[in-house]
Structure formats: C-alpha cells, structure tokens
C-alpha positions as CSV (number, residue, x, y, z in Angstrom):
1,X,17.6,17.3,51.1
2,X,17.9,14.7,48.3
3,X,14.6,15.9,46.9
4,X,15.8,19.5,46.9
5,X,19.0,18.4,45.2
6,X,17.1,16.6,42.5
7,X,14.7,19.5,41.9
8,X,17.4,22.1,41.8
9,X,20.3,20.5,40.1
10,X,19.1,17.6,37.8
11,X,17.3,17.9,34.5
12,X,14.6,15.4,33.7
13,X,14.2,16.4,30.1
14,X,17.0,14.5,28.4
15,X,16.1,11.2,30.1
16,X,12.5,11.4,28.7
17,X,13.6,11.7,25.0
18,X,14.3,8.0,24.3
19,X,11.2,6.8,26.2
20,X,8.8,9.4,24.8
21,X,10.1,9.2,21.2
22,X,9.5,5.4,21.0
23,X,6.3,5.6,23.0
24,X,4.6,8.3,20.9
25,X,5.9,6.7,17.7
26,X,4.3,3.4,18.6
27,X,1.1,5.0,19.7
28,X,0.8,7.1,16.5
29,X,1.6,4.1,14.3
30,X,-0.9,1.9,16.0
31,X,-3.6,4.6,15.8
32,X,-2.9,5.1,12.1
33,X,-3.3,1.4,11.3
34,X,-6.6,1.3,13.2
35,X,-7.9,4.5,11.6
36,X,-7.1,3.1,8.1
37,X,-8.7,-0.3,8.9
38,X,-11.8,1.4,10.3
39,X,-12.2,3.5,7.2
40,X,-12.0,0.4,5.0
41,X,-14.7,-1.2,7.1
42,X,-16.8,2.0,7.0
43,X,-16.6,2.0,3.1
44,X,-17.7,-1.7,3.1
45,X,-20.9,-0.5,4.8
46,X,-21.4,2.5,2.5
47,X,-20.1,5.1,5.1
48,X,-17.8,8.0,4.0
49,X,-14.2,7.8,5.2
50,X,-13.1,10.3,7.8
51,X,-9.5,11.0,8.9
52,X,-8.1,12.8,11.9
53,X,-4.4,13.7,11.9
54,X,-2.2,14.1,14.9
55,X,-0.7,17.5,14.0
56,X,1.6,18.0,17.0
57,X,2.6,16.5,20.3
58,X,4.3,18.5,23.1
59,X,5.3,16.9,26.3
60,X,5.6,19.0,29.4
61,X,7.1,17.7,32.6
62,X,7.5,19.3,36.1
63,X,9.3,18.3,39.2
64,X,8.8,20.3,42.4
65,X,10.0,19.7,45.9
66,X,9.9,21.4,49.3
67,X,11.6,20.7,52.6
68,X,10.7,22.3,55.8
69,X,12.2,22.0,59.3
70,X,11.4,23.6,62.6
71,X,12.1,23.3,66.3
72,X,11.0,24.6,69.7
73,X,12.6,24.5,73.2
74,X,10.8,25.6,76.3
75,X,11.4,25.5,80.1
76,X,9.9,26.9,83.3
77,X,10.9,27.1,87.0
78,X,9.1,23.9,87.9
79,X,10.9,21.7,85.2
80,X,14.3,20.6,85.8
81,X,14.6,19.2,82.2
82,X,13.7,21.6,79.3
83,X,11.0,20.3,76.9
84,X,11.9,20.3,73.2
85,X,9.8,19.9,70.0
86,X,11.3,19.4,66.5
87,X,9.5,19.0,63.1
88,X,10.8,17.9,59.7
89,X,8.6,17.7,56.6
90,X,9.1,17.2,52.8
91,X,6.7,17.3,49.9
92,X,7.2,16.6,46.2
93,X,5.2,16.5,43.0
94,X,5.8,15.1,39.5
95,X,3.7,16.4,36.6
96,X,3.3,14.9,33.1
97,X,1.1,17.1,31.0
98,X,1.3,16.4,27.2
99,X,-0.5,18.6,24.7
100,X,-1.7,16.7,21.7
101,X,-3.3,18.6,18.8
102,X,-5.7,16.9,16.3
103,X,-6.6,18.2,12.9
104,X,-9.6,16.8,10.9
105,X,-8.7,16.2,7.3
106,X,-11.4,17.8,5.2
107,X,-12.2,20.4,2.7
108,X,-11.7,20.7,-1.1
109,X,-8.0,19.9,-1.1
110,X,-8.5,16.7,0.9
111,X,-11.5,15.6,-1.2
112,X,-9.7,16.3,-4.5
113,X,-6.6,14.5,-3.3
114,X,-8.5,11.5,-2.2
115,X,-10.0,11.2,-5.7
116,X,-6.9,12.2,-7.7
117,X,-5.1,9.2,-9.3
118,X,-1.6,8.5,-8.0
119,X,0.9,9.8,-10.5
120,X,2.4,7.0,-12.7
121,X,5.8,8.4,-12.1
122,X,5.3,7.9,-8.3
123,X,4.2,4.3,-9.0
124,X,7.4,3.4,-10.9
125,X,9.5,5.3,-8.4
126,X,8.3,2.9,-5.7
127,X,9.3,0.0,-8.1
128,X,12.7,1.6,-8.6
129,X,13.1,1.9,-4.9
130,X,12.8,-1.8,-4.5
131,X,9.1,-2.5,-3.9
132,X,8.0,-5.6,-5.9
133,X,6.7,-4.4,-9.3
134,X,4.0,-7.0,-9.4
135,X,2.7,-6.0,-6.0
136,X,2.8,-2.3,-6.6
137,X,1.1,-2.5,-10.0
138,X,-1.5,-4.9,-8.8
139,X,-2.7,-2.5,-6.1
140,X,-2.2,0.9,-7.8
141,X,-3.2,0.4,-11.4
142,X,-6.4,-0.2,-13.3
143,X,-4.7,-0.7,-16.7
144,X,-1.3,-0.3,-18.4
145,X,-1.5,0.4,-22.2
146,X,-5.1,-0.8,-22.3
147,X,-4.3,-4.1,-20.5
148,X,-6.7,-4.1,-17.6
149,X,-6.3,-5.3,-14.0
150,X,-9.0,-7.0,-12.0
151,X,-11.5,-4.5,-10.6
152,X,-14.5,-4.6,-8.3
153,X,-15.7,-1.1,-8.7
154,X,-19.4,-0.6,-8.5
155,X,-19.8,-4.0,-6.8
156,X,-19.3,-5.8,-10.1
157,X,-16.1,-7.8,-10.5
158,X,-14.2,-7.5,-13.7
159,X,-11.6,-10.2,-14.3
160,X,-8.1,-9.2,-15.3
161,X,-7.2,-9.4,-18.9
162,X,-5.4,-12.5,-19.8
163,X,-2.2,-10.6,-20.4
164,X,-2.1,-8.6,-17.2
165,X,-0.8,-11.1,-14.7
166,X,1.9,-12.5,-17.0
167,X,2.9,-8.9,-17.6
168,X,3.3,-8.4,-13.9
169,X,5.4,-11.5,-13.6
170,X,7.7,-10.4,-16.5
171,X,8.1,-6.9,-15.0
172,X,9.0,-8.4,-11.6
173,X,11.7,-10.6,-13.2
174,X,13.1,-7.7,-15.1
175,X,13.1,-5.7,-11.9
176,X,15.1,-8.4,-10.2
177,X,17.6,-8.5,-13.1
178,X,18.2,-4.7,-12.8
179,X,16.6,-4.0,-16.1
180,X,13.9,-1.5,-14.9
181,X,14.8,2.1,-14.2
182,X,13.7,5.7,-14.7
183,X,15.2,8.7,-16.4
184,X,14.1,12.3,-16.1
185,X,14.4,14.9,-18.8
186,X,13.7,18.6,-18.5
187,X,11.8,20.1,-21.4
188,X,11.2,23.8,-20.6
189,X,8.8,24.0,-17.7
190,X,7.8,20.3,-18.0
191,X,9.6,17.3,-16.8
192,X,9.4,14.1,-18.9
193,X,9.9,10.8,-17.2
194,X,11.1,7.8,-19.3
195,X,10.8,4.1,-18.3
196,X,14.0,2.4,-19.2
197,X,14.0,-1.3,-19.9
198,X,17.6,-2.1,-20.6
199,X,20.3,-4.1,-19.0
200,X,22.1,-7.4,-19.3
201,X,21.1,-9.2,-22.5
202,X,20.7,-12.8,-21.2
203,X,18.3,-15.1,-22.9
204,X,15.9,-14.8,-19.9
205,X,15.9,-11.0,-20.0
206,X,15.4,-10.9,-23.7
207,X,12.4,-13.2,-23.4
208,X,10.8,-11.1,-20.7
209,X,11.5,-7.9,-22.7
210,X,9.8,-9.3,-25.7
211,X,6.8,-10.5,-23.6
212,X,6.5,-7.0,-22.1
213,X,6.7,-5.3,-25.5
214,X,4.1,-7.7,-27.0
215,X,1.7,-7.3,-24.1
216,X,1.8,-3.5,-24.2
217,X,2.1,-3.1,-27.9
218,X,5.1,-0.8,-27.2
219,X,8.2,-0.2,-29.2
220,X,11.1,1.3,-27.1
221,X,13.7,3.4,-28.7
222,X,17.3,2.3,-29.3
223,X,18.1,3.0,-25.6
224,X,15.2,0.9,-24.4
225,X,13.3,4.1,-23.3
226,X,9.5,4.7,-23.3
227,X,7.7,7.8,-22.0
228,X,5.5,7.5,-18.9
229,X,2.0,9.1,-19.1
230,X,-1.3,8.9,-17.4
231,X,-4.2,7.4,-19.4
232,X,-5.9,4.3,-20.6
233,X,-4.3,4.0,-24.0
234,X,-0.9,5.3,-25.3
235,X,-0.7,8.0,-27.9
236,X,2.1,6.2,-29.7
237,X,4.3,3.1,-29.8
238,X,6.9,4.8,-27.5
239,X,4.6,5.6,-24.7
240,X,3.5,3.7,-21.6
241,X,0.0,4.9,-20.5
242,X,-0.7,4.0,-16.9
243,X,-4.3,4.3,-15.7
244,X,-3.5,4.5,-12.0
245,X,-6.0,4.3,-9.2
246,X,-6.8,7.0,-6.6
247,X,-6.6,6.4,-2.9
248,X,-10.4,6.1,-2.8
249,X,-10.3,3.4,-5.5
250,X,-7.6,1.5,-3.6
251,X,-9.6,1.7,-0.3
252,X,-12.7,0.6,-2.1
253,X,-10.9,-2.4,-3.7
254,X,-9.8,-3.5,-0.3
255,X,-13.1,-2.9,1.3
256,X,-15.1,-4.9,-1.2
257,X,-13.0,-8.0,-0.5
258,X,-13.2,-8.1,3.3
259,X,-15.3,-10.6,5.3
260,X,-18.5,-9.5,6.9
261,X,-21.1,-11.4,9.0
262,X,-23.5,-13.3,6.7
263,X,-26.6,-11.8,8.3
264,X,-25.3,-8.3,7.4
265,X,-25.5,-9.2,3.7
266,X,-29.0,-10.9,4.0
267,X,-30.3,-7.8,5.9
268,X,-29.1,-5.5,3.2
269,X,-26.5,-3.7,5.4
270,X,-23.8,-4.4,2.9
271,X,-23.2,-6.4,-0.3
272,X,-21.5,-9.7,-0.8
273,X,-17.7,-9.9,-1.1
274,X,-16.4,-9.2,-4.6
275,X,-13.3,-11.3,-4.1
276,X,-13.2,-14.9,-3.0
277,X,-10.6,-16.1,-0.5
278,X,-10.7,-19.5,-2.3
279,X,-9.7,-18.0,-5.7
280,X,-7.2,-20.2,-7.5
281,X,-4.8,-17.2,-8.3
282,X,-3.8,-15.4,-5.1
283,X,-4.0,-12.1,-7.0
284,X,-7.8,-12.6,-7.4
285,X,-8.2,-13.0,-3.6
286,X,-8.9,-10.1,-1.3
287,X,-6.0,-7.5,-1.4
288,X,-6.2,-7.4,2.4
289,X,-7.8,-10.3,4.4
290,X,-10.0,-8.6,7.0
291,X,-11.7,-11.1,9.3
292,X,-14.9,-10.4,11.3
293,X,-16.3,-11.8,14.5
294,X,-18.3,-10.9,17.7
295,X,-15.2,-11.0,20.0
296,X,-12.0,-9.0,20.0
297,X,-9.2,-11.2,18.6
298,X,-6.2,-12.2,20.7
299,X,-3.5,-12.0,18.0
300,X,-4.2,-9.1,15.6
301,X,-2.0,-6.8,13.6
302,X,-4.8,-4.2,13.8
303,X,-8.4,-4.5,15.2
304,X,-11.4,-2.2,15.3
305,X,-15.0,-2.4,16.4
306,X,-17.7,-1.3,14.0
307,X,-21.4,-1.6,14.8
308,X,-21.8,-5.0,16.6
309,X,-18.7,-6.8,15.3
310,X,-14.9,-6.8,15.4
311,X,-12.8,-6.5,12.3
312,X,-9.1,-7.4,12.2
313,X,-6.1,-8.4,10.3
314,X,-4.3,-11.5,11.6
315,X,-0.8,-10.8,12.7
316,X,0.3,-14.0,10.9
317,X,-1.0,-12.8,7.6
318,X,2.1,-11.1,6.2
319,X,0.6,-10.3,2.7
320,X,-2.3,-8.3,4.2
321,X,0.0,-6.6,6.7
322,X,2.3,-5.5,3.9
323,X,-0.6,-4.0,1.9
324,X,-1.9,-2.0,4.9
325,X,1.6,-0.8,5.8
326,X,2.4,0.4,2.2
327,X,-0.9,2.3,2.2
328,X,1.0,4.9,4.2
329,X,3.2,5.5,1.2
330,X,0.2,5.7,-1.1
331,X,-1.4,8.3,1.1
332,X,1.7,10.4,0.8
333,X,1.9,10.0,-3.0
334,X,-1.7,11.0,-3.3
335,X,-1.2,14.0,-1.1
336,X,-4.4,13.3,0.8
337,X,-3.5,15.4,3.8
338,X,-4.1,19.1,4.3
339,X,-1.5,21.6,5.6
340,X,-2.8,22.3,9.1
341,X,-2.3,25.6,10.8
342,X,0.3,25.3,13.5
343,X,-1.4,25.5,16.9
344,X,-0.6,28.5,19.1
345,X,0.5,27.0,22.4
346,X,1.8,28.6,25.6
347,X,4.1,26.3,27.5
348,X,4.9,27.3,31.1
349,X,8.5,27.7,31.9
350,X,8.2,26.7,35.6
C-alpha cells in the first residue's frame, strides 16, 4: 500500500529540479571547457576546430507501482480443518529517461562569425563591466591606434611595440580610478560609441591620461571623449581605432603557446611553441598554460586526450583558468553559434 500511495498521490517532479539543474549545469560547463581545450589542441596540430552545442535537455521521470493480493480456502469431508492459501505481491519501477539534443555548429554563419573580429564596442563594454582592461586588451586586440600587441600569427612571433604594455598598465590604473567609461549616441540609423576618459583630476590620473594620449596620438575633446572604431589606424585625432581579434585568432594565439611533446615537433607533427614560459614579462608567456603528458593528470581544471597524449590546465593555475573561462564571453560577443531549429519531441504523459 505505501507504494500505491506514493505512485498515486506524490509528485516526483518538483524534488528533481534542484538536483537536475545543478547536475546538468555542471555537466554542460565541464563539457564546454573540455570542448574548448580540445579545439585549442587540435589547432596546435593543424586540425580544424569543430563545435557541438547542447541545444536542449528534457528530463522525463516515471514511477509505477502495482499491488496484488489473493486468497483461497478449501475443505472436504475428510478434513476436519479447512486448508487456506493467501498470496500478496507488489511490483514497482522508476524510470529516468532524459532526452538530450546536440546541434553541430557549422555552415556559413558559423564560419563567418568565427573569423569576424570582436566589435571594439564589446571589448570596452567588458572593461566597463569590471574586467581588467590590461587583460581584456591583451587577449582581444592586435593593435590600438597603430600600437601593436604581441602576435604569433603564421608561426612567427612579433614582439609588442614598446608602448603597448605601458599603455595597458595606464588604462588599467585609469579603470581602477573610475576614469574609463562609454557613452552611446544615436545618429540616424547608426549608433556612435564614445570612449570617455574623464574623472577625478589627481596627479596620478593626469599622468596616466597624458601617457595614454601620447601613446595613442589622440586628442580627446573638452569632455574627454573619443570615438571608438574598428581599424588599424585612426581617421583623426579624436578617434580610437581598435584592431580587434576574431575568435579564430584568439584560439590560435592560445594554441601556438601550449606545451607539446618534444618528439611531436621533431617528427613534424606540429611546430615549436611561439611563446616561452620563461619569458621575463608575464604578458609574453603563453596566454593559457596547457601542459602535456602520457598520463591523465590528477588535479586538472580541464583535461582532454588527443592522439597519444593528455593535455590539461592545472587547477592551481588561476591565470590560465581565467582566460579559458572568459572565452565563453568572447564566443558570445563573436556570435559564433548558429540558431538551431527547435527539436520536435513527443513526451509521454504517463
């Protein structure tokens, strides 16, 4: 009878929500990290990146119970005590049948979005939201007003211009002082975004503002505003031209700095690392420190197997973990996904 009461009166759905939400959230997050890391490793070996999106998850549960009882009493003339037979039986079943739909990310929209530079406005929106300006610009930009970042494209390392890293440091200090902000202006069908460098006029802020203006060759207006635009060089003194990277460029920059087994390089399977972990300036080191070895690591933030080796990010490497995590935001900004068709599902009611 307790089984029948549970099946007929109680609902198992609400109790599964906290457990399922956390469980699926953790599983999707872990699989995204591993998929991203695997694509970085694949690019290191000259393979094309491939992405598979989890487009929907539907959990279906069922609880069924059955109770049976029976009895029999018999007697004859020879028996003084009647014989009796009684039976009691119960059966139950619990079903957990999730339906998970996967959508390969492909086609022209995906390819174009993977190659399209991240909009400069989106880069500075991340800075305005509180992400460190030096970190965001180091990862997402090739140049600002013709001042070039370090680049490893084409397998040939190009050192950062002498003014680039000091520019990042000055912008980070201005960000912490509350001097950096954005202002949007509607001009007909177009929206113009202005970078505003204005705030408290302490000696330190004035020194950093002067350093930024000199490094960029820029001249803000009376309100400290400059127009944001995409490009290598500005069209005027009042413009900040940001040559931002695409998601493919960011992934390649990360891939070209990861560790690989030495024999893979000598055999021609991949090239030598374009970034040295021993570099004096931390910004010249690999953007993400990916280690390699023959055995699965015991303490990894994310780990994948490719060919005959394991590749992983150490869970104690906060800098690398932060870069890999913020890649999720970069994917969103670059609109690398495609809009999948909603799957047509039939979910049984009983």
